[in-house]
PyMOL Python script that loads the backbone (N, CA, C, O; Angstrom):
from pymol import cmd

cmd.read_pdbstr("""\
ATOM      1  N   MET A   1      62.724 -22.582  54.176  1.00  0.00           N
ATOM      2  CA  MET A   1      62.310 -22.409  52.801  1.00  0.00           C
ATOM      3  C   MET A   1      63.406 -22.974  51.893  1.00  0.00           C
ATOM      4  O   MET A   1      64.596 -22.851  52.183  1.00  0.00           O
ATOM      5  N   GLU A   2      62.990 -23.580  50.814  1.00  0.00           N
ATOM      6  CA  GLU A   2      63.917 -24.233  49.899  1.00  0.00           C
ATOM      7  C   GLU A   2      63.703 -23.674  48.494  1.00  0.00           C
ATOM      8  O   GLU A   2      62.569 -23.431  48.082  1.00  0.00           O
ATOM      9  N   THR A   3      64.800 -23.473  47.761  1.00  0.00           N
ATOM     10  CA  THR A   3      64.723 -22.983  46.384  1.00  0.00           C
ATOM     11  C   THR A   3      65.025 -24.128  45.436  1.00  0.00           C
ATOM     12  O   THR A   3      66.025 -24.828  45.594  1.00  0.00           O
ATOM     13  N   LEU A   4      64.164 -24.315  44.458  1.00  0.00           N
ATOM     14  CA  LEU A   4      64.319 -25.380  43.477  1.00  0.00           C
ATOM     15  C   LEU A   4      64.376 -24.795  42.078  1.00  0.00           C
ATOM     16  O   LEU A   4      63.787 -23.749  41.805  1.00  0.00           O
ATOM     17  N   THR A   5      65.079 -25.468  41.207  1.00  0.00           N
ATOM     18  CA  THR A   5      65.082 -25.124  39.792  1.00  0.00           C
ATOM     19  C   THR A   5      64.373 -26.247  39.057  1.00  0.00           C
ATOM     20  O   THR A   5      64.727 -27.418  39.194  1.00  0.00           O
ATOM     21  N   ILE A   6      63.372 -25.878  38.281  1.00  0.00           N
ATOM     22  CA  ILE A   6      62.620 -26.899  37.552  1.00  0.00           C
ATOM     23  C   ILE A   6      62.597 -26.553  36.073  1.00  0.00           C
ATOM     24  O   ILE A   6      62.768 -25.398  35.682  1.00  0.00           O
ATOM     25  N   LYS A   7      62.384 -27.571  35.267  1.00  0.00           N
ATOM     26  CA  LYS A   7      62.269 -27.383  33.831  1.00  0.00           C
ATOM     27  C   LYS A   7      60.837 -27.722  33.437  1.00  0.00           C
ATOM     28  O   LYS A   7      60.356 -28.828  33.686  1.00  0.00           O
ATOM     29  N   ILE A   8      60.166 -26.761  32.822  1.00  0.00           N
ATOM     30  CA  ILE A   8      58.779 -26.933  32.409  1.00  0.00           C
ATOM     31  C   ILE A   8      58.759 -27.612  31.040  1.00  0.00           C
ATOM     32  O   ILE A   8      59.400 -27.153  30.094  1.00  0.00           O
ATOM     33  N   ARG A   9      58.014 -28.708  30.952  1.00  0.00           N
ATOM     34  CA  ARG A   9      57.942 -29.447  29.691  1.00  0.00           C
ATOM     35  C   ARG A   9      56.598 -29.287  28.995  1.00  0.00           C
ATOM     36  O   ARG A   9      56.439 -29.680  27.839  1.00  0.00           O
ATOM     37  N   ASP A  10      55.635 -28.712  29.701  1.00  0.00           N
ATOM     38  CA  ASP A  10      54.296 -28.586  29.130  1.00  0.00           C
ATOM     39  C   ASP A  10      53.655 -27.316  29.685  1.00  0.00           C
ATOM     40  O   ASP A  10      53.862 -26.971  30.849  1.00  0.00           O
ATOM     41  N   ASN A  11      52.883 -26.627  28.863  1.00  0.00           N
ATOM     42  CA  ASN A  11      52.220 -25.401  29.304  1.00  0.00           C
ATOM     43  C   ASN A  11      51.204 -25.664  30.402  1.00  0.00           C
ATOM     44  O   ASN A  11      50.895 -24.765  31.185  1.00  0.00           O
ATOM     45  N   LYS A  12      50.677 -26.889  30.474  1.00  0.00           N
ATOM     46  CA  LYS A  12      49.743 -27.232  31.547  1.00  0.00           C
ATOM     47  C   LYS A  12      50.451 -27.160  32.897  1.00  0.00           C
ATOM     48  O   LYS A  12      49.871 -26.712  33.887  1.00  0.00           O
ATOM     49  N   ALA A  13      51.700 -27.601  32.929  1.00  0.00           N
ATOM     50  CA  ALA A  13      52.468 -27.548  34.173  1.00  0.00           C
ATOM     51  C   ALA A  13      52.736 -26.099  34.578  1.00  0.00           C
ATOM     52  O   ALA A  13      52.722 -25.764  35.762  1.00  0.00           O
ATOM     53  N   LEU A  14      52.976 -25.254  33.595  1.00  0.00           N
ATOM     54  CA  LEU A  14      53.213 -23.838  33.882  1.00  0.00           C
ATOM     55  C   LEU A  14      51.955 -23.206  34.482  1.00  0.00           C
ATOM     56  O   LEU A  14      52.040 -22.392  35.402  1.00  0.00           O
ATOM     57  N   LYS A  15      50.801 -23.584  33.959  1.00  0.00           N
ATOM     58  CA  LYS A  15      49.544 -23.077  34.512  1.00  0.00           C
ATOM     59  C   LYS A  15      49.378 -23.538  35.965  1.00  0.00           C
ATOM     60  O   LYS A  15      48.947 -22.765  36.821  1.00  0.00           O
ATOM     61  N   LEU A  16      49.720 -24.799  36.234  1.00  0.00           N
ATOM     62  CA  LEU A  16      49.635 -25.300  37.618  1.00  0.00           C
ATOM     63  C   LEU A  16      50.556 -24.514  38.549  1.00  0.00           C
ATOM     64  O   LEU A  16      50.185 -24.196  39.678  1.00  0.00           O
ATOM     65  N   ILE A  17      51.742 -24.209  38.071  1.00  0.00           N
ATOM     66  CA  ILE A  17      52.689 -23.446  38.891  1.00  0.00           C
ATOM     67  C   ILE A  17      52.127 -22.062  39.191  1.00  0.00           C
ATOM     68  O   ILE A  17      52.233 -21.580  40.318  1.00  0.00           O
ATOM     69  N   HIS A  18      51.533 -21.425  38.196  1.00  0.00           N
ATOM     70  CA  HIS A  18      50.942 -20.105  38.426  1.00  0.00           C
ATOM     71  C   HIS A  18      49.743 -20.198  39.373  1.00  0.00           C
ATOM     72  O   HIS A  18      49.510 -19.291  40.171  1.00  0.00           O
ATOM     73  N   ASP A  19      48.996 -21.277  39.285  1.00  0.00           N
ATOM     74  CA  ASP A  19      47.881 -21.480  40.224  1.00  0.00           C
ATOM     75  C   ASP A  19      48.401 -21.638  41.653  1.00  0.00           C
ATOM     76  O   ASP A  19      47.821 -21.086  42.589  1.00  0.00           O
ATOM     77  N   LEU A  20      49.483 -22.385  41.823  1.00  0.00           N
ATOM     78  CA  LEU A  20      50.090 -22.538  43.155  1.00  0.00           C
ATOM     79  C   LEU A  20      50.583 -21.194  43.683  1.00  0.00           C
ATOM     80  O   LEU A  20      50.491 -20.910  44.878  1.00  0.00           O
ATOM     81  N   GLU A  21      51.102 -20.381  42.786  1.00  0.00           N
ATOM     82  CA  GLU A  21      51.562 -19.057  43.192  1.00  0.00           C
ATOM     83  C   GLU A  21      50.376 -18.187  43.615  1.00  0.00           C
ATOM     84  O   GLU A  21      50.471 -17.439  44.588  1.00  0.00           O
ATOM     85  N   ASP A  22      49.263 -18.283  42.891  1.00  0.00           N
ATOM     86  CA  ASP A  22      48.067 -17.517  43.245  1.00  0.00           C
ATOM     87  C   ASP A  22      47.529 -17.916  44.617  1.00  0.00           C
ATOM     88  O   ASP A  22      46.946 -17.089  45.319  1.00  0.00           O
ATOM     89  N   LEU A  23      47.722 -19.179  45.003  1.00  0.00           N
ATOM     90  CA  LEU A  23      47.283 -19.661  46.313  1.00  0.00           C
ATOM     91  C   LEU A  23      48.299 -19.342  47.419  1.00  0.00           C
ATOM     92  O   LEU A  23      48.111 -19.739  48.569  1.00  0.00           O
ATOM     93  N   ASN A  24      49.365 -18.632  47.070  1.00  0.00           N
ATOM     94  CA  ASN A  24      50.435 -18.268  48.006  1.00  0.00           C
ATOM     95  C   ASN A  24      51.123 -19.488  48.607  1.00  0.00           C
ATOM     96  O   ASN A  24      51.589 -19.457  49.746  1.00  0.00           O
ATOM     97  N   LEU A  25      51.179 -20.567  47.820  1.00  0.00           N
ATOM     98  CA  LEU A  25      51.891 -21.755  48.273  1.00  0.00           C
ATOM     99  C   LEU A  25      53.345 -21.734  47.814  1.00  0.00           C
ATOM    100  O   LEU A  25      54.224 -22.284  48.476  1.00  0.00           O
ATOM    101  N   ILE A  26      53.583 -21.102  46.689  1.00  0.00           N
ATOM    102  CA  ILE A  26      54.955 -20.971  46.178  1.00  0.00           C
ATOM    103  C   ILE A  26      55.143 -19.549  45.666  1.00  0.00           C
ATOM    104  O   ILE A  26      54.184 -18.798  45.490  1.00  0.00           O
ATOM    105  N   GLN A  27      56.401 -19.202  45.434  1.00  0.00           N
ATOM    106  CA  GLN A  27      56.728 -17.906  44.841  1.00  0.00           C
ATOM    107  C   GLN A  27      57.631 -18.154  43.639  1.00  0.00           C
ATOM    108  O   GLN A  27      58.682 -18.783  43.757  1.00  0.00           O
ATOM    109  N   VAL A  28      57.210 -17.656  42.493  1.00  0.00           N
ATOM    110  CA  VAL A  28      58.033 -17.780  41.296  1.00  0.00           C
ATOM    111  C   VAL A  28      59.003 -16.609  41.290  1.00  0.00           C
ATOM    112  O   VAL A  28      58.596 -15.448  41.252  1.00  0.00           O
ATOM    113  N   ILE A  29      60.298 -16.931  41.328  1.00  0.00           N
ATOM    114  CA  ILE A  29      61.338 -15.911  41.416  1.00  0.00           C
ATOM    115  C   ILE A  29      61.637 -15.325  40.047  1.00  0.00           C
ATOM    116  O   ILE A  29      61.754 -14.108  39.903  1.00  0.00           O
ATOM    117  N   GLY A  30      61.761 -16.171  39.055  1.00  0.00           N
ATOM    118  CA  GLY A  30      62.101 -15.728  37.707  1.00  0.00           C
ATOM    119  C   GLY A  30      62.833 -16.824  36.976  1.00  0.00           C
ATOM    120  O   GLY A  30      63.128 -17.886  37.525  1.00  0.00           O
ATOM    121  N   SER A  31      63.112 -16.545  35.750  1.00  0.00           N
ATOM    122  CA  SER A  31      63.779 -17.530  34.913  1.00  0.00           C
ATOM    123  C   SER A  31      65.276 -17.362  35.012  1.00  0.00           C
ATOM    124  O   SER A  31      65.796 -16.252  34.892  1.00  0.00           O
ATOM    125  N   SER A  32      65.968 -18.462  35.230  1.00  0.00           N
ATOM    126  CA  SER A  32      67.435 -18.408  35.277  1.00  0.00           C
ATOM    127  C   SER A  32      68.035 -18.774  33.930  1.00  0.00           C
ATOM    128  O   SER A  32      69.255 -18.808  33.764  1.00  0.00           O
ATOM    129  N   GLU A  33      67.155 -19.050  32.965  1.00  0.00           N
ATOM    130  CA  GLU A  33      67.625 -19.431  31.641  1.00  0.00           C
ATOM    131  C   GLU A  33      68.191 -18.210  30.931  1.00  0.00           C
ATOM    132  O   GLU A  33      67.554 -17.157  30.886  1.00  0.00           O
ATOM    133  N   LYS A  34      69.373 -18.355  30.383  1.00  0.00           N
ATOM    134  CA  LYS A  34      69.997 -17.252  29.672  1.00  0.00           C
ATOM    135  C   LYS A  34      69.351 -17.102  28.306  1.00  0.00           C
ATOM    136  O   LYS A  34      69.180 -18.072  27.567  1.00  0.00           O
ATOM    137  N   LYS A  35      69.001 -15.877  27.992  1.00  0.00           N
ATOM    138  CA  LYS A  35      68.402 -15.614  26.697  1.00  0.00           C
ATOM    139  C   LYS A  35      69.519 -15.266  25.723  1.00  0.00           C
ATOM    140  O   LYS A  35      70.320 -14.363  25.962  1.00  0.00           O
ATOM    141  N   THR A  36      69.552 -15.994  24.637  1.00  0.00           N
ATOM    142  CA  THR A  36      70.570 -15.720  23.638  1.00  0.00           C
ATOM    143  C   THR A  36      70.050 -14.650  22.692  1.00  0.00           C
ATOM    144  O   THR A  36      68.902 -14.681  22.247  1.00  0.00           O
ATOM    145  N   THR A  37      70.911 -13.725  22.408  1.00  0.00           N
ATOM    146  CA  THR A  37      70.530 -12.668  21.485  1.00  0.00           C
ATOM    147  C   THR A  37      71.247 -12.894  20.173  1.00  0.00           C
ATOM    148  O   THR A  37      72.449 -13.159  20.135  1.00  0.00           O
ATOM    149  N   ALA A  38      70.497 -12.785  19.116  1.00  0.00           N
ATOM    150  CA  ALA A  38      71.066 -12.969  17.789  1.00  0.00           C
ATOM    151  C   ALA A  38      71.796 -11.697  17.385  1.00  0.00           C
ATOM    152  O   ALA A  38      71.416 -10.591  17.770  1.00  0.00           O
ATOM    153  N   LYS A  39      72.836 -11.879  16.613  1.00  0.00           N
ATOM    154  CA  LYS A  39      73.573 -10.727  16.110  1.00  0.00           C
ATOM    155  C   LYS A  39      72.678  -9.979  15.133  1.00  0.00           C
ATOM    156  O   LYS A  39      71.885 -10.580  14.409  1.00  0.00           O
ATOM    157  N   LEU A  40      72.819  -8.669  15.125  1.00  0.00           N
ATOM    158  CA  LEU A  40      72.008  -7.844  14.243  1.00  0.00           C
ATOM    159  C   LEU A  40      72.231  -8.216  12.787  1.00  0.00           C
ATOM    160  O   LEU A  40      71.289  -8.206  11.994  1.00  0.00           O
ATOM    161  N   SER A  41      73.464  -8.545  12.426  1.00  0.00           N
ATOM    162  CA  SER A  41      73.744  -8.928  11.040  1.00  0.00           C
ATOM    163  C   SER A  41      72.996 -10.205  10.660  1.00  0.00           C
ATOM    164  O   SER A  41      72.577 -10.351   9.511  1.00  0.00           O
ATOM    165  N   ASP A  42      72.822 -11.125  11.599  1.00  0.00           N
ATOM    166  CA  ASP A  42      72.062 -12.346  11.318  1.00  0.00           C
ATOM    167  C   ASP A  42      70.573 -12.047  11.154  1.00  0.00           C
ATOM    168  O   ASP A  42      69.898 -12.658  10.325  1.00  0.00           O
ATOM    169  N   ILE A  43      70.071 -11.114  11.940  1.00  0.00           N
ATOM    170  CA  ILE A  43      68.662 -10.764  11.864  1.00  0.00           C
ATOM    171  C   ILE A  43      68.347 -10.079  10.539  1.00  0.00           C
ATOM    172  O   ILE A  43      67.322 -10.359   9.916  1.00  0.00           O
ATOM    173  N   LEU A  44      69.235  -9.176  10.109  1.00  0.00           N
ATOM    174  CA  LEU A  44      68.975  -8.389   8.911  1.00  0.00           C
ATOM    175  C   LEU A  44      69.441  -9.066   7.627  1.00  0.00           C
ATOM    176  O   LEU A  44      69.178  -8.561   6.536  1.00  0.00           O
ATOM    177  N   ASN A  45      70.118 -10.184   7.738  1.00  0.00           N
ATOM    178  CA  ASN A  45      70.624 -10.877   6.558  1.00  0.00           C
ATOM    179  C   ASN A  45      69.484 -11.226   5.611  1.00  0.00           C
ATOM    180  O   ASN A  45      68.516 -11.880   5.998  1.00  0.00           O
ATOM    181  N   GLY A  46      69.614 -10.778   4.355  1.00  0.00           N
ATOM    182  CA  GLY A  46      68.609 -11.069   3.351  1.00  0.00           C
ATOM    183  C   GLY A  46      67.428 -10.122   3.356  1.00  0.00           C
ATOM    184  O   GLY A  46      66.461 -10.357   2.631  1.00  0.00           O
ATOM    185  N   SER A  47      67.468  -9.052   4.153  1.00  0.00           N
ATOM    186  CA  SER A  47      66.337  -8.133   4.208  1.00  0.00           C
ATOM    187  C   SER A  47      66.258  -7.243   2.970  1.00  0.00           C
ATOM    188  O   SER A  47      65.185  -6.742   2.634  1.00  0.00           O
ATOM    189  N   ILE A  48      67.382  -7.045   2.295  1.00  0.00           N
ATOM    190  CA  ILE A  48      67.370  -6.324   1.023  1.00  0.00           C
ATOM    191  C   ILE A  48      68.098  -7.166  -0.006  1.00  0.00           C
ATOM    192  O   ILE A  48      68.915  -8.022   0.335  1.00  0.00           O
ATOM    193  N   SER A  49      67.794  -6.914  -1.264  1.00  0.00           N
ATOM    194  CA  SER A  49      68.422  -7.701  -2.328  1.00  0.00           C
ATOM    195  C   SER A  49      69.865  -7.260  -2.540  1.00  0.00           C
ATOM    196  O   SER A  49      70.270  -6.184  -2.101  1.00  0.00           O
ATOM    197  N   THR A  50      70.622  -8.098  -3.211  1.00  0.00           N
ATOM    198  CA  THR A  50      72.022  -7.789  -3.516  1.00  0.00           C
ATOM    199  C   THR A  50      72.105  -6.548  -4.397  1.00  0.00           C
ATOM    200  O   THR A  50      73.003  -5.721  -4.238  1.00  0.00           O
ATOM    201  N   GLU A  51      71.171  -6.426  -5.319  1.00  0.00           N
ATOM    202  CA  GLU A  51      71.154  -5.264  -6.213  1.00  0.00           C
ATOM    203  C   GLU A  51      70.928  -3.975  -5.422  1.00  0.00           C
ATOM    204  O   GLU A  51      71.603  -2.972  -5.655  1.00  0.00           O
ATOM    205  N   GLN A  52      69.986  -4.007  -4.494  1.00  0.00           N
ATOM    206  CA  GLN A  52      69.734  -2.838  -3.653  1.00  0.00           C
ATOM    207  C   GLN A  52      70.967  -2.492  -2.818  1.00  0.00           C
ATOM    208  O   GLN A  52      71.317  -1.321  -2.674  1.00  0.00           O
ATOM    209  N   ALA A  53      71.613  -3.505  -2.277  1.00  0.00           N
ATOM    210  CA  ALA A  53      72.797  -3.278  -1.456  1.00  0.00           C
ATOM    211  C   ALA A  53      73.912  -2.651  -2.285  1.00  0.00           C
ATOM    212  O   ALA A  53      74.592  -1.739  -1.815  1.00  0.00           O
ATOM    213  N   ASN A  54      74.106  -3.126  -3.507  1.00  0.00           N
ATOM    214  CA  ASN A  54      75.139  -2.560  -4.378  1.00  0.00           C
ATOM    215  C   ASN A  54      74.829  -1.110  -4.724  1.00  0.00           C
ATOM    216  O   ASN A  54      75.729  -0.271  -4.723  1.00  0.00           O
ATOM    217  N   ASN A  55      73.563  -0.803  -5.021  1.00  0.00           N
ATOM    218  CA  ASN A  55      73.179   0.581  -5.304  1.00  0.00           C
ATOM    219  C   ASN A  55      73.425   1.485  -4.110  1.00  0.00           C
ATOM    220  O   ASN A  55      73.895   2.612  -4.259  1.00  0.00           O
ATOM    221  N   MET A  56      73.103   0.983  -2.919  1.00  0.00           N
ATOM    222  CA  MET A  56      73.324   1.771  -1.708  1.00  0.00           C
ATOM    223  C   MET A  56      74.820   2.007  -1.481  1.00  0.00           C
ATOM    224  O   MET A  56      75.219   3.094  -1.063  1.00  0.00           O
ATOM    225  N   GLN A  57      75.643   0.999  -1.754  1.00  0.00           N
ATOM    226  CA  GLN A  57      77.087   1.162  -1.609  1.00  0.00           C
ATOM    227  C   GLN A  57      77.624   2.212  -2.572  1.00  0.00           C
ATOM    228  O   GLN A  57      78.484   3.009  -2.197  1.00  0.00           O
ATOM    229  N   LYS A  58      77.125   2.226  -3.818  1.00  0.00           N
ATOM    230  CA  LYS A  58      77.553   3.223  -4.810  1.00  0.00           C
ATOM    231  C   LYS A  58      77.175   4.626  -4.362  1.00  0.00           C
ATOM    232  O   LYS A  58      77.982   5.552  -4.450  1.00  0.00           O
ATOM    233  N   GLU A  59      75.937   4.779  -3.879  1.00  0.00           N
ATOM    234  CA  GLU A  59      75.489   6.086  -3.406  1.00  0.00           C
ATOM    235  C   GLU A  59      76.301   6.537  -2.200  1.00  0.00           C
ATOM    236  O   GLU A  59      76.650   7.713  -2.095  1.00  0.00           O
ATOM    237  N   LEU A  60      76.599   5.638  -1.311  1.00  0.00           N
ATOM    238  CA  LEU A  60      77.392   5.967  -0.134  1.00  0.00           C
ATOM    239  C   LEU A  60      78.791   6.413  -0.523  1.00  0.00           C
ATOM    240  O   LEU A  60      79.317   7.379   0.029  1.00  0.00           O
ATOM    241  N   LYS A  61      79.396   5.709  -1.475  1.00  0.00           N
ATOM    242  CA  LYS A  61      80.728   6.085  -1.946  1.00  0.00           C
ATOM    243  C   LYS A  61      80.689   7.469  -2.582  1.00  0.00           C
ATOM    244  O   LYS A  61      81.594   8.277  -2.371  1.00  0.00           O
ATOM    245  N   GLN A  62      79.640   7.747  -3.365  1.00  0.00           N
ATOM    246  CA  GLN A  62      79.498   9.046  -4.007  1.00  0.00           C
ATOM    247  C   GLN A  62      79.364  10.154  -2.951  1.00  0.00           C
ATOM    248  O   GLN A  62      79.985  11.209  -3.079  1.00  0.00           O
ATOM    249  N   MET A  63      78.562   9.916  -1.921  1.00  0.00           N
ATOM    250  CA  MET A  63      78.397  10.911  -0.857  1.00  0.00           C
ATOM    251  C   MET A  63      79.716  11.159  -0.129  1.00  0.00           C
ATOM    252  O   MET A  63      80.051  12.302   0.179  1.00  0.00           O
ATOM    253  N   ARG A  64      80.465  10.088   0.145  1.00  0.00           N
ATOM    254  CA  ARG A  64      81.753  10.255   0.828  1.00  0.00           C
ATOM    255  C   ARG A  64      82.731  11.030  -0.034  1.00  0.00           C
ATOM    256  O   ARG A  64      83.473  11.872   0.473  1.00  0.00           O
ATOM    257  N   ASP A  65      82.741  10.753  -1.338  1.00  0.00           N
ATOM    258  CA  ASP A  65      83.633  11.473  -2.239  1.00  0.00           C
ATOM    259  C   ASP A  65      83.271  12.950  -2.280  1.00  0.00           C
ATOM    260  O   ASP A  65      84.162  13.797  -2.316  1.00  0.00           O
ATOM    261  N   GLU A  66      81.983  13.277  -2.276  1.00  0.00           N
ATOM    262  CA  GLU A  66      81.558  14.666  -2.273  1.00  0.00           C
ATOM    263  C   GLU A  66      81.942  15.351  -0.972  1.00  0.00           C
ATOM    264  O   GLU A  66      82.295  16.530  -0.978  1.00  0.00           O
ATOM    265  N   TRP A  67      81.881  14.654   0.111  1.00  0.00           N
ATOM    266  CA  TRP A  67      82.210  15.239   1.416  1.00  0.00           C
ATOM    267  C   TRP A  67      83.696  15.582   1.494  1.00  0.00           C
ATOM    268  O   TRP A  67      84.063  16.601   2.079  1.00  0.00           O
ATOM    269  N   GLU A  68      84.549  14.750   0.915  1.00  0.00           N
ATOM    270  CA  GLU A  68      85.991  14.922   1.035  1.00  0.00           C
ATOM    271  C   GLU A  68      86.600  15.841  -0.023  1.00  0.00           C
ATOM    272  O   GLU A  68      87.789  16.145   0.062  1.00  0.00           O
ATOM    273  N   ARG A  69      85.843  16.287  -1.003  1.00  0.00           N
ATOM    274  CA  ARG A  69      86.414  17.148  -2.021  1.00  0.00           C
ATOM    275  C   ARG A  69      86.647  18.551  -1.471  1.00  0.00           C
ATOM    276  O   ARG A  69      86.000  18.971  -0.511  1.00  0.00           O
ATOM    277  N   ASN A  70      87.563  19.254  -2.083  1.00  0.00           N
ATOM    278  CA  ASN A  70      87.853  20.624  -1.665  1.00  0.00           C
ATOM    279  C   ASN A  70      86.748  21.538  -2.170  1.00  0.00           C
ATOM    280  O   ASN A  70      86.367  21.473  -3.339  1.00  0.00           O
ATOM    281  N   THR A  71      86.240  22.378  -1.302  1.00  0.00           N
ATOM    282  CA  THR A  71      85.139  23.262  -1.664  1.00  0.00           C
ATOM    283  C   THR A  71      85.565  24.710  -1.809  1.00  0.00           C
ATOM    284  O   THR A  71      84.722  25.578  -2.033  1.00  0.00           O
ATOM    285  N   TYR A  72      86.869  24.992  -1.683  1.00  0.00           N
ATOM    286  CA  TYR A  72      87.309  26.380  -1.790  1.00  0.00           C
ATOM    287  C   TYR A  72      87.905  26.678  -3.114  1.00  0.00           C
ATOM    288  O   TYR A  72      88.325  27.808  -3.362  1.00  0.00           O
TER     289      TYR A  72
END
""", "prot")
cmd.dss("prot")
cmd.show_as("cartoon", "prot")
cmd.util.cbc("prot")
cmd.orient("prot")
């Protein structure tokens, strides 16, 4: 038995490969292609406006200041 790595250039070829697998002529092991994951900051960039972000920062600072004040 021989293991080959191939690059699929067309979805028609992928269908043929799956058909060959259904006929038990070949076995598809899996993809060796590394999946790149985007950073969360890149995904969320621009999801809220600058004004919203500034308001959230002000509220966060206010909450932190309230947490750190002396309550006794």
